N, C-alpha and C positions, 0 to 999 in steps of 0.2 A: 435334624430329623430327616429320615429317609424320605425323599420326595415321592417314593412309591406309596407311602402310607397316606398321602394327602388326596382328598377328593371333595367335591362339593355336593350339596344336598341333592342336586338334580342329576348328578352322574348316575347313569344306569350301568350296573355292573353286568358284564356278559355272562351268559349261561353256559354251563359245561355238563354234558351228560356222562354218566358212568354206567358201564355195562356190568352185568353179573349180579343177579339177585335183587335188583331194585333200581329205581330211578333216583338219581341224585341231581338236584338243582343247586349249583353253586354260583358264586359271583366272584369276580376278580377285579380288583381296583385297577384303573388304567395304568398300564405299564408293568403290572405285577404278573407273576407266573400264573398259568392256568392250573387248576387242580389236576393231579394225575394220581388218582386213587383206584384206578380200575383193577389193578392186580390185588390190592388189599381187599377191595370189594368182592372180587370174584372168589377170594379165598374164604370169605365168610359165608355162613349159611344165611339164606334170605331173612330168617326171623331174627338174626343177630347182626345184621348188616349195620356197621357203625359209620355214619357219615361224618364229614367234617366241614360241611357247607350248610346253607340255610334250610334246605328241604330235601327229604328223602322219602320214598314210598316203598315199603316192603311188600313182598309177595303175599303177606297176610293182611294187606290193606292198611297197615299202620302208617300213618303220616307223621314223621318225626321232624320237628322244627328245631333248628339250632339257633339259640339266642346269641346275638352279637353283643349283648349287654347282660348285666347281672341283675337277677331278681333279688331285691332286698326289702320286699314288702310292698312295692309300688304297683305291682300287678301286671308287669309286662310279660310274665309267664303265660298270661292269657291274652293280653292285648295284641302282641306281635303275631301269635298264631291266628288270631281273628283276621288279621290283614291277609295272611296267606290263604286261610280257609275261604275268605270271601271270593277271591279270584280263582281259586282252585275248585270251588264247589265241593269241598271236602265233607266227608261224614265227620261231624264234630266229635262223635264218640271214639273215633279212631286217632285223634290227635294226641301225640306225645311230645314232650318238650325236654330239651337238654341245653345246658350251657355250652356254648361253643368253646373250643380251645383258643389259645392265643395264636392269631394268624392275621396277616395283612388283609385277608378277605373280609375280616370283621371290623376293619377300621371304621371308626365313627365318622360320618360325614361332617360332624361338628368339630371334633377334637383332633383329627388327624392321627389318631391312634385308637386302639380298642379301649373304650371307657364308657362309664355310666355316670351321669351327673347333670346338673343344671336343668333338670326337667326337660331334657332334650330327646329322650329315646323315641317316644311314639311319633312325634311330628317329624323327626329326622329320618325315621325308617318308614314313614307312611307310604312313600313311593316304592322304595326298594323291596319291602316285603310283599306288597301287592304284586309287583312285577315278578317276584319269585313264584308266586302262586299262578299268575297268568302264564308264565313260561311253561311251567309244569303241565298246566291244563292243555296248552297248545300241543305239546309233545304227546300227551296221552290221546288227544283227538287224532293226531297224525297216525299214531300206532293203531288205533281202532279203525281208522279209515283204510289203512293198508290191510288189516286182517279181514275186514268185512267187504272190501272192494267197493266202497261207496265214497262219494266226495265228503270232505270234512264238513261242508256247509249243510249236509243232511244229518249231522249228528248233534247231539246236545249232551250236556253233563248235568248230573244232579246227585247230591248225597254220596259222593265217592264212586260214581260209576259213569261210564259213557253209554248213552242210550240211542238206539236206532230202532224205531218202531217198538216191537215187543222184546227186542234183544237188549240185554243189559250186560255190559262188560265191566267188572269191578276194576278199580285202579290197580289193585294188586295183580290181577291177571295180566294187565298190560305193562307192568313195570319194566320187565326186561326189554320188551319191544320198544317202549317209549324211550328207554335209555339209549337206544341206537338211532333215534331220530336226530335230525339236525335242528338245533334250537332256533326259533325264529329270531330275526333281528329285533333289537329293542324297539325301533321305530314302527315295526309291524304289529306290536302288541297293542291291543285296544282294551283299556281297563274299563270296568263297569261304570256306567253313569250312576251318580249318587241315588237317583230315583229308583234304581234297580238293586240297590244293596239289600242283601238278605241278612247279613250278620253285623256289619258295621252300623253303629248307632243303636244296637239292641243290647239291653242290659244282659250280661252274660256272667254266670257264676265262675269264680276263679278255678282254674285247673289245678292249682297247688293246694287248695283248701283240704281235700281229703287226706293228703299226705301229712299236712301240718296238724290236723286235729287228731289223727291217729298216732302221731309220733314217728311216722315212717320217714318224714323229710329229714335229710341229712344236712346239718350245718357244720361249719368249720370245727366247732367244739366236739362234734360227734365222731370225727375221724379217729379211727383206731385200727391197728393191725399188729401182728406179731412182731415183737422186737422194738416197738415204739416206746420211747421214753418220754417223760414230761419234764419241762423246765419252767422255772419262774426266775425272773431277773430282779435283782435289787439295783435300782437306779438312784442316781443322786437326788437328794431331797430338794436341792436348789437347781433350777435350770442352768445348764452349762457346766455343772460340776463333773469332775472326773475322779477315778479311783487313784489314790496315792498308794494305799496298801490295804491288804485285807488278811484276816485270820479265819480260815475255814475249818479249824480243828473241831469245834462244836458242831458245825454243820455236817461234817463228814461222819460224825458219830450217830447221826439220826438214821434209824433203820430205814432202808430203802433208798437212801441217797447214794448215787453212783459216782458223781464227780462234781467238782466246783471249779468253774473256769471264769477267767476274766474275758469280757468282750467289750467292744467300744462303748456300749451304752451302760455298762456296769459289771456286776458279778452274777453269773448264772449258776443256779443249783439244779442239777440234773438228777432225776430220780426215777424210780419204777412207776410212780403215780403222783398225782397232783399234791396230795396231802403231805407226803414225805418231802416233796420239793418245797412246799410252803414252810413246813416246820424247819427244814434245813436253812431256808432263807432267813427265817426269824432268828436263827442262832448265829448268823454271820456277824462278824465284827469288821467293819469297813471304815477306813479313814479316807475322807473325801478332800479334794482340793479344788480350787477355782470358785472363789466366792464373790465374783463380780456382781452377781444378781442377789446376793444375800440381803441386801437392803430393800428389795422390792416390797412395796406395801400398797395394796389396792386403794386405800383411803388417800394416801399421798399422791398416787397416780391420778386419782379422780380430781384432786385439787390442781395438780399440774396441768391436766387436760383443760380444766375450766379456765385457768389463766391463759393458756394458749388460745382458747376460743375467743378471747378478747382482743386478739391480734390478727392482722391480715395474714393469710396463708397463700399457698399456690392456687391460682385461679383455675377453677374447673370449667366455669361457664360465666359469661358476663355480657350484659347489654344495657345500654342507656346510662344515665347519670343517677346512680343509686343515692348518693349523698344529697344531691339536689332534690330528688323526688321525695326522700324522707323528710327533708326540711319543709317541703310544701304540703305534706300530707295532712289531711284533716285529723287523722288519728294515727298514732304509732303504737305498736306493741312490741315487746321484747320478752323472750323466754329462753330458758336454757333447759335442755333435755339430756339425760344420761342413761346409759345402759351398761351392764357389767360384762365381764368375761363369762362365757358359758361353755360347759362341756357338752359333748354330744350325747353321752350316756345311753348308747344303744343297748337294747335288752341283752344281746349276746356280747359278752366282753370280748376284747380283742384276742386273737389267737392265730397261730400259723404253724403248720406241720411241714417239716422239711426232711427229705430223704436224699442224700447225696450219694451218687454212684460213681463209676469210673467215667469221668468226663461228661456226666449228665446229672440232672437234678430234677426231682419231682417236688412240687410245692402244692399243698392244699390250703387254700386261704379264701375267705370271703372278701373279695377285693373289688373295688370299683374301677380300678385302672390296671388291668393285668399286664399291659404292655410296659408300663413303668416298672412294675414289680419284676417282670422278666429281665428287663435291661439292668436293673440294679443288682439282682441276684447274679446275673452273668458277670457284671463288673467285679463283684466281690470274689467270685469263684474263679475268674479267669476263663470262663467257658464261653463258647459262642451262644448268643441268645437262643438260637433254635434248639440248643441242648437243655434248655430250661423249660420244663413242662408245668404249666399252671393249671391246676384242677380247681374249678370254682364250684363250691357247694352253695346252698342257699345262704344268704346273708341275714343274720338276725338283727336287722337295722344297720344303718350306716350314717346317714345324714351328713355325709362329707368326710367323716373320720376315717373311712376306709379308702381314702383317695389322697394320701399325702404324697407330694412330689418326691420326697426323700424315701418313700416306701419304708418308713421307720419300722413298722411291724414285721414286714417280710425281711428286710435287711438284717434286723436283729436276730430273727429266727434262723436265717442262713448262717450268721456268725456263730450262733450257739451250736447248730448241728455240725458245722465244720470243726469247732473246738471239741465237741463230744465224740466225733468220729462214729456217730450212730444216728439213726433216725430220731428226731426229737420234735415233740409238739411244745412250742413255747406258748404259755398261757399268761395272760394279764388278769390279775384280780380286778374286781370293781374299783378298788382303791387305786390300783395302778392306773386304770383308765381315767378316773376322775382327776388324778393328780399328775397325769403324764403329759400335759401340755396339748398343743394343737387346738386351741380354743377359738370360739367366736370372739373377735376382739371387742374390748370395751370402747365406747365412744362417748364423747360429750359434744353436743351441738348447740350453738347459740344462734338464734334467729332474731332479726329485727325487721319488721315490716311496717309499711305505711298504707293506710286506706284513704280513699277519697270520701266525699260526703255521702256517697251511696253505698259505702262499705266495700268497694272493689279494691283489690290490691293494686297499688301503683308503684310500690318499691318493695324489694325483698333482698335482704342480705343475710346469708347463712354461712357460718364458719363451722367446719366439721373437724373434729380431732379424734384420731384413732389409728391404730397400727394398720399398715398395708399388709394384706394377705399375699399379694403377688410378688412383692419386692423380694429379690433373692432367689426366686424360683425360675424354672425354665420358661414360665409363662410371662415373666416380667416384660420382655420386649414386646409382647402382644397386648398386654393388659395395662401397662403403666406407660402413659404418654405425657411427656412434659412434666413429670413428677406427680401425676395424678393417677392413682389406682382406680380403674373403672369400677371395681367391685365396692370401693369405699363410697363412691358418690352415686351409685345406681339408685334410682328412685328419687333422687334430688336433682341432679344436674339435667336429667331428662324428664323431670316432672311436668305435667301439664300445668300445675299451679305456678311453678317457677317460670317456665317459658312463656306462660300467658300473662305474666306481670311485665309491664313495659320496661321498667328499670329493675334489673336483677343481677345478682352476683353470688356465686357459690365459691367459697375458699376451702382448701383442705390442708390440714397439717397431718403428717404421718410419722409420729415419733417412734423411734425404735426403743423397746423396753427390755428386751431379753426374754420376753415371754413368747413361746412359739404359738402362732395363730394360724387358723385354717378356715376354709369355708365351712359354714354351718347351715342347716336347712334354710334356704332362701337368701343366704349370704348377706350382702349389704342391705337387701330389702328387709331383713329381719330387724335391722336398726331403723332404717329410714322410713319404713311404713309406719312405725310407731310415731316417729318425730313429725313427719309431714301431716298425717291425718289428725294427730292431736293438735298441732298448731293451727291447721285449717279450722278445726272446731273452735279454737280460741278466736279466730278471725270472725267466724259466724256469730259468736256470742257478742263480740265487740260491735259488730254491725247490726245487732239486734234482729238477726234473721234465723229462721229455722235451719238446723244443720243440713238437712237433706236439700232444702230449697237453695241454700247458699251454694252447696256443691253443684247442684244442677246449673246454677248460673255460671260458675267458674268453668264447668266442663261442657258448656253448651256446644262447643265445636269438637267434642270428643265422643262420638256416638257409642263406642263400645264401653267406655266408662259409664256413660249414661244408661245404657241398656242394663248393665249389671246393677247399678244403683237403683234404677226404677223398679226392677224386678224384686230386689231384696226388700225395698221399702214397702212395696205392695204386699208381698207375702208376710212381712213382719206385722203389717197393720199399722204403719207409721202414722197414718192420718188419725187414728184413734188415740185418746189420751192414755197415758201410762196408768197401770194399776197402782193403787195406794201402796206406798213403801217400795216401789220399784223405780229404777232409773233406766234409761235407754240411751244407747249411743250407736253411732254409725261410722263406718270407714269404707273407703273404696280405693283400691291400689292396683296398679298394673305391675306385674313382674313375670319374667320368663315368657313373655308373649301372651299372657292371659290376664283377664280383667276380672277382679274379684271384689264384690261388695259384701259387707257383713253388718248386720244389726244385732246388737246384744242387749239383753235385759238382765239387770243385776239388782241385788238387794244387799244390805249390810246385816250380817248375822253375828252377834257377839264380837262386834268390832272388826269383822273380816268380810272381805268381798266374796259374795256368792253369785256365780253366774248361772242363771236359770235356763236361758234360751238363747240360741244363736241361729239366725236365719242368714243363709249365704246364697248369693247368686254368682255364677261364673260364666264368662264367655271365653271359652278355650278353642273356638273354632269348632271343627268336627269333633264330637265326643265319641270316640271309637267304641268305648264300653261305658255307657252312662253309670252302670253300677260301680265300675272302677273309679270313675270321677267322684262319685258320691263318697266312696270309701276314703279316697285320698284327701278330699276336702275335710272330712271328719277327722282324719288323722292329723292333718296340718293344723286344725283348730285345737285339738288336744295338745299337740306339741307346743304350739304357740301359747296356749293358756298356762302350761306349766312354767314357761319363761315369764309370762306376764304376772303370775301370782306368786311364784316361789323361787325359781332357780337363780343362783348367783354364786360366783366363785370369789373368794377373798384370799388375799395374800398378806402374810405377816412375816417379816424377816426372811423374805424370799420363798416361803413355803406356802403351798396351797393348803388351806385349812379344812376344806370339805373333803369327804372321802367316799361316801356311799349314799344311798337314797334316804338315809335318815337325816342327813344334813345338807345334801344336795338334792333338794326335793323336786320332783316332777309331779304332774297332775295325778291325783288319786282317782280311783274308779268312782267313788261316791261324789267327787267334785265335777264329773263330766256332765255338762248341760245337755238339754235336748237340742239336737242340731237338725236343721232342715237345710237341704241342699237343692237348689234349683239351677238348672242348666239353661242358659240363654240360647235359643235356637240361633245358629250363626253360620254364615258362610265365610266368615273372616279367616284370616291366616291362622293356622293352628298354633297353639301355645302349649306350654307345659301344664301339669296338674299336681305333681308331687310336692312342689314347694309353694305355689301361689296362695294356698289356703292359710299359710302361717302369718304373713305380714299384717293383715288387717285386724287380727283378733285383739291384740294388745291395745291399739288405739280405740277400737270399738268399746272395749270394756272400760278403759280410762275415761272415755267420753260419757259413758253411761254413769260412771261414778260421779262425774261432775254434774250431770243432769240431776242426780239424786241428792247430792250433798253440797254442791257448790264448791267442792274442793278440787282444784286442778292438780292432778298427779303427773309429774313430768319425769319421773325416774322409775326404771324397772329394777327389780320387781315392784309392783304397785303396793305401797304401804300407806294406810290411812293414818293421819295424825290421831293421837289419842283423844283429842277434843272434837273429832269429826262428828257432825250431826247429819241428819237426813233432811236438811233444809233444801228445798228444790232450787235449782240453779236460777230460775226466773226471779227469785227473791234474794239470791245470794249476791255478794259483791263480785264485780268482774275480776277475773284472775289477772 
C-alpha cells in the first residue's frame, strides 16, 4: 500500500486555499501533494464552482461539503456537514453535500484508503471535519479584517456571516478574498468547547431526506445516459464453477439483445434494456465445470462444525487453569449455539455502470471502498489508477456487501464493458444477489463454564467454529494473528465476561468450505453478541439471580456497560412484573466502541414469536446527531430482528436454495416492534452507531422467549418447538 495513503486519527491535514470564485478548504495527507485546482476553479463560474476537497464556499453563500465516505443510509450526509457547520458558523440552509472523488486526500484515518465501514466514519472524522470548518472560519475572519481595517479579535461570526458592529459581510462576499489568505497553522486553531456547541448534540433532520422522498436522489441503479446498454451475467450455480462451453443461439434471438460474451465470472448477455438482457440470459445454454463444491450441504456443515467444536482449536486468549477450575466448580453448564450463513439483501440490488474510453474509464457504482475498486479496475484495464474515475451515487443499503476486497461487482462490470466495447450497466437480480456468495459466515460455538457457590463464573472454555473472513484478503496480515481472525473472536476474546473469569480459554477453528464469506452488519459481533448474552442469561438462571442484577454484578468494573444497562432497565420498567402472556429479556454488548443494552418484550402468537417492544440505551460518546443515533439504532434492531426471527441460507448439492424475499425473509413492516432509544450522556471515547444496535437484539429476544416459555433457544433463526408452552421460566426446568 502506498505509504502516502496512511494517516492516524489525530493527524491534522493541512489547509489549501484556492482562488477564483470561491474559497476551497482542502486537506492533504502527510507527504501527499497539495491540491492545485486554482486554474480549474478560476475557469468555473462562482455558482458552479466544483471543488474536490472537504469544503468550498461559493459567491452565492452556498457551502458545499465533500464527503470522504459513502452515504448508504447511515446519515453521514448530515453528520459530517454538522461538524463543519459547527466550527464554520455556517447558515445551515446553505449547506450542500457531495460525495468526494477517489483521492488520497480522502484517505480514511482508519483504513489507510478511502472507505466506509466498521461504524468508523463519524468518530474518525470528528477532528478532521471540525478543523476544516475552523480553518475556513479563520480565513474568512482574516479577509473581513483586511476589508474593514479592524483587528480579527473585534469580529465575530454567525449564521454564515462575519459581523462587526452593525456591518454584516456574508461568507459569499468574502469568498474570493478569503481564498487568498494564508491558512492558519493547525496548532493555532482553537476548536469550540463542548459547552459552546450550537449544532453538535442537537437532533437534526437529515439533509438527504427531501431528495429521497421525492425520488430525486440518484442511486447506482438510476444511472442512465445515451448509448448505455444493460447486461446481466449468468454465473455458475456452484461456487468456484467455470464455463466449459455455451450456446447463445436462443439468447441472441431475443429482441433487444446486442451481444453475448464470456467473462471470468460467467456469461454476460448485453442488451438495450434490462428485460431483454434477462430474457436472453434465461435462454442461454451453458455447460459448467469445476464441481469441487458440488457436495456442499449446510446441514452437513452444521454437523461438521459441531464435531469440531468438541475439539481444541487455536487459542485466541487464555488465562489460568481452566480444567482445574471446572473440576472444582460448584456448578457447571454446557451449551452449544449455532447461527447460519446470511446474505446482506440490501434494498438496492448490486449494479455497476462502466464507460471505457481511450486510456481512461468512468465507473458509477455505490461502493464502500472506491480505492479498492479503482485499483482493481486499473489492474484489469492496464490503466494508471488515476485514469479510473469512480462516481459514487447514493447507496441503497450495503451492510458490508459493497466492500468486497476483490471488488467483485466492479471487476465483473469492467470485464463486461471491455468485452462489449460499449458503455454497460451490469445489473444483478435479487436472485443473483442472494445466491451470489459473500455471506456472513455460519458459526457453531460450544461453551462450558463453572460457577462458584455464589453463582460467579470461575471457569470459561469456549470453542468457536466458523470461516475466517480475513484469510486470503489483503487484510489478512493485519487481522489474522497466529491463526486467529480477530473478526471471528471479537466480542468473545475481549469480552468483559470472559476476561473477568479467573480461568478462561477461547479456541477458534476456521475451516475452509469453498463458500465466499464477508463482513455483514456488525461482523463477528452479529454472531457473538447472540452467543455471549444468551449464555450469560443461562448463567444467571443457574445462579438463581435476576438477569439484570446478575449482569450488574459481572460488569461492576465496567461503567459504560453498566450505564447502558441501567438506563435500558429503568426505561423498560424492569423492576415491575411482566404483563400476563408476555416475556422479557435483556442483553448488553460492546461493539465498535459503543455500549448498547436492549430489553425486549415478547409473546407467542399462533406458535410464533412476536416482539412487541424494545427499549435500547446506547453510550457512543458524543452523539453528534441524536436523531441520527436514534434512526440507526432502530435500523440495527430491525436488521437484527430479521436475522433473529427469519433469515437463513441453506445449501444442497452445492447450491443456495433461497432466492428472494419470499424464502429469504427479512423483517416485515407489521412485525416491527415499538422501539425506544435512549442515549447515555457520555464524555467517553466516541464509538460507532451504524452497527452496534444489531448484536444485542437476538439474545434479548431469545432470553425473553425463555422467560415466557422456559425454552432455551440456542440457534438462529429462533424456532419454537411445536410443543412449546408459555410456562414461565421460574417454574420451568433449568436449560
